[in-house]
C-alpha positions as CSV (number, residue, x, y, z in Angstrom):
1,M,-164.3,-44.2,-82.3
2,I,-164.4,-41.7,-79.4
3,R,-167.9,-40.9,-80.5
4,L,-169.1,-44.1,-80.6
5,I,-167.7,-45.2,-77.0
6,R,-169.2,-42.1,-75.6
7,L,-172.7,-43.0,-77.0
8,E,-172.1,-46.6,-75.9
9,M,-171.7,-45.7,-72.3
10,K,-174.4,-42.8,-72.8
11,K,-176.8,-46.3,-73.9
12,V,-175.9,-48.1,-70.6
13,L,-175.9,-45.1,-68.3
14,K,-179.7,-44.1,-69.4
15,S,-180.9,-47.2,-67.9
16,R,-181.8,-47.7,-64.4
17,M,-180.2,-51.0,-63.3
18,P,-176.7,-49.6,-64.2
19,K,-177.6,-46.3,-61.9
20,I,-178.5,-48.6,-58.9
21,L,-175.4,-51.1,-59.5
22,L,-172.6,-48.1,-59.6
23,S,-174.5,-46.2,-56.6
24,L,-174.6,-49.4,-54.8
25,A,-171.3,-50.0,-55.3
26,L,-170.1,-46.6,-54.1
27,I,-172.3,-46.6,-51.0
28,L,-170.8,-50.3,-50.3
29,S,-167.0,-49.0,-50.1
30,V,-168.1,-46.6,-47.7
31,V,-170.1,-49.0,-45.4
32,M,-167.2,-51.3,-45.4
33,A,-164.7,-48.8,-44.4
34,L,-167.0,-47.9,-41.6
35,A,-167.5,-51.3,-40.7
36,V,-163.9,-52.0,-40.3
37,I,-163.6,-49.2,-38.1
38,H,-166.8,-49.8,-35.9
39,Y,-165.4,-53.3,-35.4
40,A,-162.0,-51.8,-33.5
41,N,-162.8,-52.2,-30.1
42,Y,-161.0,-51.9,-26.6
43,T,-162.1,-53.2,-23.4
44,Y,-161.6,-51.7,-19.6
45,Q,-163.0,-51.6,-16.2
46,D,-163.9,-48.4,-14.7
47,A,-163.5,-47.5,-11.2
48,Q,-166.6,-49.2,-9.9
49,G,-165.1,-52.2,-11.8
50,K,-167.9,-52.6,-14.5
51,E,-166.4,-53.5,-18.0
52,V,-166.6,-50.9,-20.5
53,T,-166.0,-51.5,-24.4
54,L,-165.1,-49.0,-26.6
55,T,-165.8,-49.1,-30.2
56,G,-165.0,-47.6,-33.4
57,F,-163.0,-44.3,-33.6
58,K,-162.6,-44.2,-29.9
59,A,-161.3,-47.5,-29.5
60,I,-158.8,-46.7,-32.1
61,E,-157.4,-43.9,-30.1
62,K,-157.3,-45.8,-27.0
63,N,-155.5,-48.8,-28.7
64,K,-153.0,-46.6,-30.3
65,E,-152.4,-45.0,-26.6
66,M,-151.8,-47.9,-25.1
67,M,-149.4,-49.9,-27.8
68,E,-147.3,-46.7,-28.5
69,P,-144.8,-48.3,-25.8
70,Y,-144.4,-51.3,-27.6
71,E,-144.5,-50.0,-31.2
72,G,-141.7,-49.6,-33.6
73,P,-139.1,-52.5,-34.6
74,L,-139.5,-55.5,-32.1
75,T,-135.8,-56.4,-31.2
76,P,-134.8,-59.5,-29.4
77,E,-134.5,-57.3,-26.2
78,K,-138.0,-55.9,-26.6
79,I,-139.4,-59.4,-27.3
80,E,-137.8,-60.5,-24.2
81,H,-139.4,-57.5,-22.2
82,V,-142.7,-58.5,-23.3
83,F,-142.5,-61.9,-22.6
84,R,-141.2,-60.8,-19.0
85,V,-144.1,-58.3,-18.0
86,N,-146.5,-60.9,-18.9
87,R,-144.8,-63.6,-16.7
88,E,-144.3,-61.1,-13.7
89,A,-148.0,-60.0,-13.8
90,E,-148.8,-63.9,-13.6
91,K,-146.4,-64.4,-10.7
92,T,-147.1,-61.2,-8.7
93,Y,-151.2,-61.0,-9.0
94,E,-151.7,-64.8,-8.9
95,E,-155.6,-64.7,-7.7
96,G,-156.1,-62.1,-10.1
97,I,-154.7,-58.8,-11.9
98,P,-156.0,-56.0,-10.9
99,A,-158.0,-53.7,-13.5
100,D,-155.0,-50.8,-13.5
101,S,-152.5,-53.0,-14.1
102,Q,-154.5,-55.0,-16.8
103,E,-154.7,-52.2,-18.7
104,K,-151.5,-50.3,-18.3
105,E,-148.9,-53.6,-18.5
106,R,-150.3,-56.5,-19.6
107,Y,-153.2,-55.7,-21.8
108,P,-150.5,-54.1,-24.6
109,A,-148.0,-56.9,-24.0
110,K,-151.0,-59.3,-24.6
111,R,-151.6,-58.0,-27.8
112,I,-148.2,-58.7,-29.2
113,L,-147.9,-61.9,-27.5
114,G,-150.8,-63.3,-29.3
115,S,-148.6,-63.6,-32.3
116,L,-145.2,-63.7,-31.1
117,R,-146.0,-67.1,-29.5
118,Q,-147.1,-69.2,-32.6
119,V,-143.6,-70.4,-33.2
120,Y,-143.0,-72.1,-29.5
121,F,-143.7,-75.7,-29.2
122,D,-142.9,-78.7,-27.0
123,K,-141.5,-81.9,-28.0
124,E,-145.3,-83.2,-28.6
125,G,-145.7,-80.4,-31.0
126,M,-148.3,-78.7,-28.6
127,P,-148.3,-74.9,-28.2
128,R,-146.0,-74.2,-25.2
129,S,-148.0,-72.1,-22.5
130,L,-146.5,-68.6,-22.1
131,S,-145.2,-69.7,-18.3
132,Q,-143.0,-72.3,-20.4
133,I,-141.2,-69.6,-22.5
134,D,-138.4,-68.1,-20.7
135,D,-136.2,-65.1,-21.4
136,K,-133.3,-67.3,-23.8
137,D,-136.0,-68.5,-25.9
138,A,-137.9,-65.2,-26.3
139,R,-134.4,-63.5,-27.1
140,N,-134.2,-66.2,-29.7
141,F,-137.6,-65.5,-31.5
142,Y,-136.4,-65.0,-35.0
143,Q,-134.2,-67.9,-34.9
144,V,-137.0,-70.2,-33.6
145,R,-139.6,-68.6,-36.2
146,D,-137.2,-69.5,-38.9
147,G,-136.3,-73.0,-37.7
148,V,-140.3,-73.1,-37.5
149,V,-140.7,-71.5,-41.1
150,A,-138.3,-74.1,-42.3
151,D,-139.6,-77.4,-40.7
152,S,-143.2,-76.2,-41.9
153,I,-142.0,-75.9,-46.1
154,A,-140.0,-79.1,-45.4
155,S,-142.9,-81.1,-44.2
156,K,-145.2,-79.7,-46.7
157,Y,-143.2,-80.3,-49.7
158,P,-140.6,-83.5,-48.5
159,K,-139.8,-84.3,-52.5
160,S,-139.2,-80.7,-53.6
161,P,-136.0,-79.2,-52.4
162,L,-136.2,-76.2,-55.5
163,I,-139.6,-75.6,-53.9
164,Q,-138.0,-75.4,-50.4
165,D,-135.5,-73.3,-51.4
166,K,-137.7,-71.2,-53.2
167,A,-139.8,-70.7,-50.1
168,L,-136.7,-70.1,-47.8
169,A,-135.1,-67.6,-50.3
170,L,-138.8,-65.1,-49.8
171,N,-138.4,-65.7,-45.9
172,D,-134.8,-64.6,-46.0
173,Q,-136.2,-61.2,-47.9
174,I,-138.0,-60.4,-44.9
175,E,-136.8,-57.4,-43.0
176,K,-135.8,-58.1,-39.4
177,P,-136.6,-56.9,-36.5
178,F,-140.1,-57.3,-37.7
179,T,-141.8,-53.5,-37.1
180,F,-145.0,-53.3,-34.7
181,L,-147.5,-50.7,-35.3
182,Y,-151.1,-50.8,-34.2
183,G,-153.6,-50.1,-37.1
184,Y,-154.0,-51.7,-40.6
185,A,-152.0,-54.8,-39.5
186,T,-153.6,-55.5,-37.1
187,S,-157.3,-55.2,-37.9
188,D,-159.5,-56.6,-40.3
189,S,-158.5,-53.9,-43.1
190,A,-157.1,-56.2,-45.6
191,D,-160.1,-58.9,-45.3
192,Y,-162.3,-56.5,-46.1
193,V,-160.1,-55.1,-49.2
194,L,-160.8,-58.7,-50.4
195,M,-164.8,-58.5,-49.7
196,L,-164.9,-55.2,-51.8
197,L,-163.0,-56.6,-54.8
198,I,-165.7,-59.5,-54.4
199,V,-168.4,-57.1,-54.4
200,L,-167.3,-54.7,-57.3
201,M,-166.7,-58.1,-59.7
202,L,-170.1,-59.1,-58.9
203,L,-171.8,-56.0,-59.4
204,C,-170.3,-54.6,-62.6
205,G,-170.3,-58.3,-63.7
206,I,-174.1,-57.7,-63.8
207,L,-173.6,-54.5,-65.3
208,T,-171.2,-55.9,-68.4
209,A,-172.9,-59.3,-68.9
210,P,-175.8,-57.6,-71.3
211,V,-173.3,-55.6,-73.1
212,F,-173.6,-58.1,-76.5
213,S,-176.3,-60.4,-75.4
214,S,-178.9,-57.6,-75.1
215,D,-178.7,-56.8,-78.6
216,Y,-178.7,-60.2,-79.9
217,Q,-182.0,-60.4,-77.8
218,T,-183.4,-57.5,-79.1
219,G,-182.5,-57.7,-82.7
220,A,-181.0,-54.3,-82.5
221,D,-177.4,-56.1,-83.3
222,D,-178.8,-57.1,-86.7
223,I,-179.2,-53.0,-87.6
224,L,-176.1,-52.2,-86.1
225,R,-173.9,-54.2,-88.1
226,C,-175.4,-52.7,-91.4
227,T,-174.1,-49.3,-90.4
228,K,-170.4,-48.2,-91.5
229,N,-169.2,-48.9,-87.7
230,G,-170.5,-52.3,-87.8
231,R,-168.6,-55.2,-86.7
232,V,-164.8,-54.6,-85.3
233,R,-165.2,-50.8,-84.4
234,L,-168.7,-51.4,-82.9
235,A,-166.9,-54.4,-81.0
236,G,-164.2,-52.0,-79.8
237,A,-166.3,-49.2,-78.6
238,K,-168.5,-51.6,-76.4
239,V,-165.4,-53.3,-75.0
240,L,-163.8,-50.1,-74.1
241,S,-167.0,-48.6,-72.6
242,A,-167.4,-51.6,-70.6
243,F,-164.0,-51.1,-69.1
244,L,-164.1,-47.7,-68.9
245,L,-167.3,-47.8,-66.6
246,S,-165.8,-51.0,-64.4
247,G,-162.5,-49.5,-64.2
248,L,-163.4,-46.2,-63.4
249,C,-166.1,-48.0,-60.7
250,F,-163.0,-50.1,-59.3
251,I,-160.8,-47.1,-58.8
252,I,-163.2,-44.8,-57.0
253,C,-164.8,-47.2,-54.7
254,M,-161.4,-48.6,-53.6
255,T,-159.6,-45.2,-53.1
256,I,-162.8,-44.2,-51.2
257,Y,-162.5,-47.2,-48.9
258,L,-158.6,-47.0,-48.6
259,L,-158.9,-43.6,-48.0
260,I,-161.3,-43.7,-44.9
261,V,-159.4,-46.8,-43.2
262,N,-156.0,-45.8,-43.8
263,T,-157.1,-42.0,-42.2
264,A,-158.9,-43.7,-39.1
265,F,-156.1,-46.1,-38.3
266,G,-153.1,-43.6,-39.5
267,W,-150.9,-43.8,-42.5
268,D,-147.6,-44.4,-40.4
269,S,-149.2,-47.8,-39.2
270,L,-148.6,-49.2,-43.2
271,K,-145.2,-49.5,-42.2
272,A,-145.9,-52.6,-39.8
273,S,-144.7,-55.9,-41.1
274,I,-147.4,-58.0,-42.6
275,Q,-146.5,-60.9,-40.0
276,F,-149.0,-59.2,-37.5
277,T,-152.0,-59.5,-40.2
278,Y,-152.2,-63.5,-40.0
279,N,-149.3,-65.6,-38.7
280,V,-145.6,-64.6,-37.9
281,T,-144.5,-67.3,-40.2
282,V,-145.9,-65.5,-43.1
283,I,-143.1,-65.4,-45.9
284,A,-144.0,-62.7,-48.0
285,P,-141.4,-60.2,-47.8
286,L,-143.7,-57.1,-47.4
287,T,-145.1,-54.5,-45.1
288,A,-149.0,-53.7,-44.5
289,G,-148.9,-50.9,-47.0
290,G,-147.2,-53.1,-49.6
291,V,-150.0,-55.7,-49.2
292,Q,-152.3,-52.9,-49.1
293,K,-150.7,-51.6,-52.8
294,L,-150.2,-55.3,-54.2
295,T,-153.5,-56.3,-53.4
296,A,-155.4,-53.3,-54.7
297,G,-153.3,-53.4,-58.0
298,A,-153.3,-57.2,-58.8
299,G,-157.1,-56.8,-57.4
300,L,-157.6,-54.5,-60.5
301,L,-155.7,-56.8,-62.8
302,I,-157.7,-59.5,-61.8
303,F,-160.7,-57.7,-62.1
304,L,-160.3,-56.3,-65.5
305,A,-159.4,-60.1,-66.4
306,M,-163.0,-60.9,-64.9
307,I,-164.6,-58.3,-66.9
308,S,-163.1,-59.2,-70.0
309,F,-164.2,-62.6,-69.9
310,I,-167.8,-62.1,-68.8
311,L,-167.6,-59.8,-72.5
312,M,-166.6,-62.8,-74.0
313,I,-169.3,-64.8,-72.4
314,S,-171.8,-61.8,-73.8
315,S,-170.6,-61.9,-77.2
316,K,-171.3,-65.5,-77.2
317,T,-174.9,-65.8,-75.5
318,K,-177.9,-65.0,-77.2
319,T,-179.9,-63.7,-73.9
320,A,-179.1,-61.1,-71.4
321,M,-180.2,-63.5,-68.7
322,V,-178.1,-66.7,-69.9
323,S,-175.0,-64.0,-70.0
324,M,-175.8,-62.7,-66.5
325,I,-176.4,-66.6,-65.0
326,L,-172.9,-67.3,-66.7
327,A,-171.2,-64.4,-65.5
328,L,-172.0,-65.3,-61.6
329,V,-171.5,-68.9,-61.9
330,F,-167.7,-68.3,-63.0
331,C,-167.4,-65.7,-60.3
332,F,-168.1,-67.8,-57.5
333,L,-166.7,-70.8,-59.3
334,P,-162.9,-70.7,-58.0
335,S,-164.1,-70.8,-54.3
336,L,-166.6,-73.5,-55.3
337,V,-163.8,-76.0,-56.9
338,S,-161.5,-74.9,-54.0
339,A,-164.0,-76.0,-51.5
340,I,-165.1,-79.3,-53.0
341,G,-161.4,-80.8,-53.3
342,S,-157.8,-80.2,-52.5
343,G,-154.2,-80.9,-54.3
344,S,-151.8,-79.5,-56.7
345,I,-154.0,-79.9,-59.6
346,I,-157.1,-78.3,-58.2
347,Q,-154.8,-75.5,-56.9
348,W,-153.7,-75.1,-60.8
349,I,-157.4,-74.8,-61.8
350,C,-158.2,-72.5,-59.4
351,C,-155.2,-69.9,-59.8
352,L,-155.5,-70.0,-63.5
353,M,-159.7,-69.6,-63.2
354,P,-160.4,-65.7,-64.5
355,A,-161.8,-65.3,-60.8
356,G,-158.9,-67.3,-59.2
357,G,-157.8,-64.3,-57.0
358,A,-161.0,-63.1,-55.9
359,G,-162.7,-66.0,-54.3
360,L,-164.0,-66.3,-50.9
361,T,-162.4,-69.5,-50.5
362,H,-159.4,-68.6,-52.7
363,S,-158.2,-65.3,-53.5
364,F,-155.0,-63.8,-54.3
365,L,-154.5,-61.7,-50.8
366,F,-154.9,-65.8,-49.0
367,E,-152.4,-67.0,-51.0
368,L,-150.2,-64.2,-51.1
369,L,-150.3,-64.6,-47.0
370,G,-149.6,-68.4,-47.4
371,T,-147.2,-71.0,-48.5
372,N,-148.4,-72.3,-51.4
373,F,-146.5,-73.3,-54.3
374,L,-147.9,-75.1,-57.5
375,P,-145.6,-78.1,-58.3
376,A,-144.5,-78.5,-62.0
377,G,-141.7,-81.0,-62.4
378,D,-139.0,-80.7,-60.3
379,T,-140.0,-77.2,-59.2
380,G,-142.6,-75.0,-58.3
381,F,-144.4,-71.4,-58.5
382,W,-145.5,-69.5,-55.8
383,S,-149.3,-69.5,-56.1
384,P,-149.8,-65.6,-56.0
385,Y,-147.0,-65.3,-59.1
386,V,-149.1,-67.8,-60.9
387,I,-152.3,-65.6,-60.3
388,L,-150.8,-62.5,-61.5
389,I,-149.4,-64.1,-64.7
390,A,-152.9,-65.8,-65.7
391,A,-154.5,-62.5,-65.5
392,A,-152.1,-60.7,-67.4
393,I,-152.4,-63.3,-70.1
394,Q,-156.2,-63.6,-70.3
395,L,-156.8,-59.8,-70.3
396,P,-155.8,-59.2,-73.8
397,L,-156.9,-62.8,-74.9
398,F,-160.2,-62.5,-73.6
399,I,-160.2,-59.0,-75.4
400,I,-159.4,-60.2,-78.8
401,L,-161.4,-63.3,-78.5
402,T,-164.6,-61.1,-77.8
403,I,-163.9,-59.2,-80.7
404,R,-163.7,-61.8,-82.6
405,F,-166.8,-63.8,-81.4
406,Y,-168.7,-60.5,-81.8
407,C,-167.6,-60.3,-85.6
408,R,-168.2,-63.9,-86.0
409,H,-171.6,-64.0,-85.1
410,E,-174.5,-64.3,-87.2
411,A,-178.0,-63.2,-86.2
């Protein structure tokens, strides 16, 4: 069997297209990591009053320097201090804050305020201005935040008290006070993990799609079936070789990306609360590092489930071109479905699709940072759980179906 797998991998790699696809995957993993670093920026005014913008490693280094006094646990006292610094700066410099004060005092506070102020609303439900948030409101940030989360869940699922209880139970597991650290959680790194997952799925999907259908098309399969290793053993060798190539590609590319990004922003930044990535009302009880590990691990499971689905398509189609087209269609289908409709049925369909956790508009990452629960009778299930369970079931199921379809195939 090992010899069959080795021969199958050699057969795939001797072609030019697989080499191009695998090389492209490696290059893109590095390019995406460097793009995240490049888009980091820091703007200040020099002695002549000219605006200067730093990017890349210099910007990351400067941001770390400026944010250091505010890093660590955001206790109620520290949150109150952040609001007070901003308010006093606005009162002291009504005609404009000088460049040196803007940089040393207000800039760090402003970066944090952008997240903290999201939970303060007036009686009409409109966001309150910073000047309307007094010290008492600031000190009670965590109580205000939990109240906003509870109200949001209650308005979203008014007829499902069990879903409300599950959502609030997740929220109660969040470690407080939040930990603020400049780095991974304050950058676009998590979004690029999703983009890299999509790219790898597309490239490896194209690589995997012809595994069975190309032999059908050329007639080579008629000869292979006549050998002593025909059917089940040959099908198993093809499936395992496809998983080895695709899986190694995913692991190597994702590892390269995460090593570059984490080294640039600092490994300590992974201890930050994930609430600073998108919204402080996120109910996932995770740190930035926890989300990174979970997204990468879930991404591998979803990726392999999609590869197994593409292999199943390949075992049923008679030409390589048709299998490639179908593979690409199903890679983008969850995003298309979620874009054209909404509602619980659409959400169920998107989460249960093989590529449901790796879409441009519907993905495991977005669901992890959201509050979507899929209703099922009187109760409901958090959508990230549904995506993971579906992928875990689909992976072996599609492998079994692939081998079965191949063995039953008639030339």
